[in-house]
C-alpha positions in Angstrom: 36.1 120.9 119.3 34.3 123.0 121.9 33.4 126.6 121.0 35.0 127.8 124.2 38.4 126.6 123.1 38.0 128.3 119.7 37.0 131.6 121.5 40.1 131.3 123.7 42.2 131.1 120.6 40.5 134.3 119.5 39.1 132.9 116.2 36.6 135.2 114.6 33.0 134.1 114.9 29.5 135.1 114.0 26.0 134.0 115.0 23.7 132.7 112.3 20.2 131.7 113.5 21.4 131.6 117.1 24.3 129.2 116.3 27.9 130.2 116.5 30.1 129.8 113.4 33.8 130.3 113.1 35.7 132.0 110.3 37.4 129.3 108.1 39.9 131.8 106.7 41.1 132.9 110.1 41.6 129.2 111.1 43.5 128.4 108.0 45.8 131.5 108.2 46.4 131.8 111.9 45.9 128.3 113.4 47.9 125.6 111.4 47.4 123.3 114.4 43.7 122.9 113.6 42.0 120.9 110.9 38.6 121.7 109.5 36.1 119.6 107.6 35.6 122.0 104.7 32.6 120.1 103.3 30.6 121.3 106.3 31.5 125.0 105.8 28.8 127.5 104.9 29.3 130.6 102.8 27.9 133.9 103.9 28.7 137.0 101.8 31.8 135.4 100.2 33.2 134.3 103.5 33.3 130.7 104.8 32.2 129.8 108.3 32.1 126.5 110.1 30.6 125.1 113.4 33.0 124.3 116.2 32.1 120.6 116.0 33.8 120.3 112.6 37.1 121.8 113.8 39.6 119.3 115.2 43.3 119.5 116.4 45.8 118.0 114.0 46.7 114.4 114.8 50.4 113.3 115.2 50.2 111.7 111.8 49.0 115.1 110.3 51.9 116.9 111.9 54.4 114.3 110.5 53.0 114.6 107.0 53.0 118.4 107.1 56.7 118.3 108.1 57.6 115.9 105.4 56.0 117.9 102.6 57.0 121.4 103.8 57.4 123.8 100.9 61.0 124.7 100.2 61.9 128.4 100.5 
């Protein structure tokens, strides 16, 4: 996904060695429509960050599976 799109969604980010990384926790908590490749995440001071190229929108199949296995309240 493009970094500009993630910035528009107001996802927290930092720069590490002149490259922009986005906060994994922020994505998981506030953007359930996005999927991340957690194997590509880096840990900095107990926080996980990931490059924009490893963040993707959920597919239709992912949405369907999420709705099937919704936790009961």
